[in-house]
C-alpha positions in Angstrom: -13.5 -59.4 -5.0 -9.9 -58.0 -5.1 -8.7 -55.9 -2.4 -7.8 -52.5 -3.6 -4.1 -51.8 -2.8 -3.0 -48.2 -3.0 0.7 -47.3 -3.0 2.4 -44.0 -2.6 5.3 -42.7 -4.6 7.2 -39.3 -4.3 6.2 -36.3 -2.2 2.9 -34.3 -2.0 2.6 -30.9 -2.9 2.7 -29.9 0.8 5.5 -31.9 1.7 7.5 -30.5 -1.2 6.8 -27.0 -0.1 7.8 -27.6 3.5 11.2 -29.0 2.3 11.7 -25.8 0.2 10.8 -23.5 3.0 13.3 -25.4 5.2 16.1 -25.2 2.6 15.3 -21.3 2.1 15.6 -20.9 6.0 19.0 -22.8 6.0 20.2 -20.8 3.1 19.2 -17.4 4.7 21.1 -18.4 7.9 24.3 -19.5 6.2 24.8 -16.8 3.5 25.2 -13.9 6.1 27.7 -16.0 8.0 29.7 -16.6 4.6 29.7 -12.8 4.1 31.1 -12.2 7.6 33.8 -14.9 7.2 34.8 -13.6 3.7 34.8 -9.8 5.3 37.0 -11.0 8.1 39.3 -12.9 5.8 39.8 -9.8 3.9 40.5 -7.7 6.9 43.2 -10.3 8.0 45.1 -9.8 4.3 44.5 -6.0 4.6 46.3 -6.1 8.2 49.1 -8.1 6.5 49.4 -5.6 3.9 49.9 -2.8 6.5 52.4 -4.8 8.4 54.4 -5.4 5.1 54.4 -1.8 4.5 55.6 -1.2 8.0 58.7 -3.3 7.3 59.2 -1.3 4.1 58.8 1.9 6.2 61.4 0.7 8.7 64.0 -0.2 6.0 63.3 3.3 4.5 63.9 5.0 7.8 67.2 3.0 8.3 68.5 4.7 5.0 67.1 8.1 5.8 68.4 8.9 9.4 65.5 7.4 11.0 62.7 9.4 9.2 59.7 7.8 7.8 58.6 8.9 4.3 56.7 12.2 3.8 53.2 11.7 2.7 54.0 13.7 -0.3 56.8 15.6 -1.9 55.1 17.8 -4.3 56.6 21.2 -3.5 56.8 23.7 -6.5 60.4 24.4 -5.3 61.5 20.8 -6.1 62.4 19.5 -9.7 60.0 17.2 -11.0 62.3 14.2 -10.8 62.7 15.0 -7.0 58.8 15.0 -6.4 57.2 11.8 -5.1 54.5 10.2 -3.0 54.9 7.9 0.1 54.3 4.8 -2.3 57.2 5.9 -4.4 59.6 6.0 -1.5 58.6 2.8 0.1 57.9 0.9 -3.2 61.6 -0.2 -3.7 61.8 -1.6 -0.2 58.6 -3.7 -1.0 59.9 -5.0 -4.3 58.2 -2.6 -6.6 60.5 -0.4 -8.6 59.4 2.6 -10.5 55.9 3.0 -9.1 54.2 6.1 -10.8 53.8 9.2 -8.8 50.0 9.3 -10.1 47.9 7.6 -7.7 45.8 5.7 -10.4 48.6 3.9 -11.9 49.8 1.3 -9.3 49.9 -2.4 -10.5 47.0 -4.5 -9.0 48.2 -7.3 -6.6 50.6 -5.4 -4.6 50.4 -4.8 -0.8 49.1 -1.2 -1.7 45.8 -2.8 -2.7 43.2 -4.0 0.0 41.1 -6.8 -1.2 38.0 -5.2 0.3 38.6 -1.9 -1.6 36.3 -2.7 -4.6 35.0 0.9 -5.5 38.1 3.2 -5.3 37.2 6.2 -7.4 40.9 6.8 -8.1 41.2 3.6 -9.8 41.4 3.7 -13.6 39.3 1.5 -15.7 42.2 -0.5 -16.8 42.2 -3.7 -14.8 46.0 -3.8 -14.4 46.1 -0.6 -12.5 44.6 0.5 -9.3 45.0 3.4 -6.8 46.6 2.7 -3.4 43.9 1.6 -1.0 45.6 3.3 1.9 46.2 6.9 2.9 49.3 8.0 4.9 49.0 10.5 7.9 49.7 14.0 6.5 49.4 16.0 9.6 52.9 17.9 9.7 54.1 15.3 7.5 54.0 16.3 3.8 55.5 18.8 1.6 52.9 20.6 -0.2 52.8 24.5 -0.2 49.0 25.0 0.2 48.9 22.5 3.1 52.3 22.6 5.0 54.9 24.9 3.6 57.3 23.9 6.4 56.9 20.1 7.0 58.0 18.3 10.2 59.3 14.8 9.2 58.6 12.1 11.6 61.4 10.6 13.3 61.1 6.7 14.3 62.7 7.4 17.8 61.3 10.7 18.5 57.6 10.0 17.9 54.9 8.4 20.0 54.6 4.7 18.8 50.7 5.3 18.7 51.0 7.8 15.8 48.9 6.6 13.0 51.0 6.0 9.9 48.6 4.6 7.4 44.9 3.7 7.4 42.1 2.4 5.1 41.1 5.2 2.8 39.1 5.6 -0.4 39.4 8.5 -2.9 42.6 9.9 -1.6 46.1 8.9 -0.6 46.8 11.3 2.3 44.9 11.1 5.5 44.1 14.4 7.2 46.0 16.5 4.8 44.8 19.8 5.9 44.7 19.3 9.7 48.1 20.6 11.1 46.3 21.2 14.4 44.9 17.7 14.6 41.1 18.2 14.9 39.7 14.7 16.0 36.3 15.5 15.1 37.4 16.0 11.3 39.9 13.0 11.5 37.6 10.4 12.5 35.3 10.9 9.3 38.4 10.5 6.9 38.8 6.6 7.3 37.1 3.9 4.9 35.4 1.6 7.4 35.3 -1.2 4.8 35.7 -4.2 7.0 32.4 -4.8 8.5 32.1 -1.1 9.3 35.5 -1.0 10.7 38.9 0.5 9.4 42.4 -0.8 9.8 45.2 1.4 11.0 48.9 0.9 11.2 50.5 2.7 14.2 54.3 3.9 14.0 55.2 1.1 16.6 54.0 -1.7 14.2 50.6 -2.5 15.8 47.6 -2.7 13.5 44.2 -1.7 15.0 40.7 -1.9 13.7 38.5 1.1 14.6 34.7 1.4 14.0 33.4 4.0 11.7 33.3 7.6 13.3 35.9 6.5 15.9 37.4 9.6 17.7 41.1 9.6 18.1 43.1 11.2 20.7 45.5 13.8 19.5 48.7 11.8 20.3 47.4 9.4 17.6 47.0 12.1 14.9 49.9 14.7 15.6 53.7 13.6 15.5 
């Protein structure tokens, strides 16, 4: 009589299910970490964009008696060729000539485009064009009759270094446009917190800060 010899090959169904469950658990732990890492990397790129914009702003100010660009120059009193937006003023200092005055006609890949700004409603459907991802502080710093008939241009040497110059924004290119009095409760809802519920800000002194959604700003950061 021969002894029956049993051999095993492969996995049983129970073992296979256990392996699948372990793999699923590991994936569920890793994917959120990858998303956070990607978000932080985009935030770093965005901060670099704002710092380059600060360099362009300082060069503009050196050529214009220490004044930063107006958020917009759209007064009806100006001839069309003299009108402009903040990006048309600093564009040449960033290496971009002849940027359009229209917000939805800026080339993709410039420092005006935040990598986390994927749903900007001002962008056109054409892939080579995108609206600026940032808004410039318009409190007493724009020339637009219905908002500020008498603009007060911001001077580098006479303004608080913590004054907000640019910030993450979606669907607009001017932060706080109709707030000449600097209402903190209104201002805190105008930023786009696209970096893991935080928004990047560039201050006049060159510092970049990240603030959470709904952050309440002191008046010194809003008014020049």
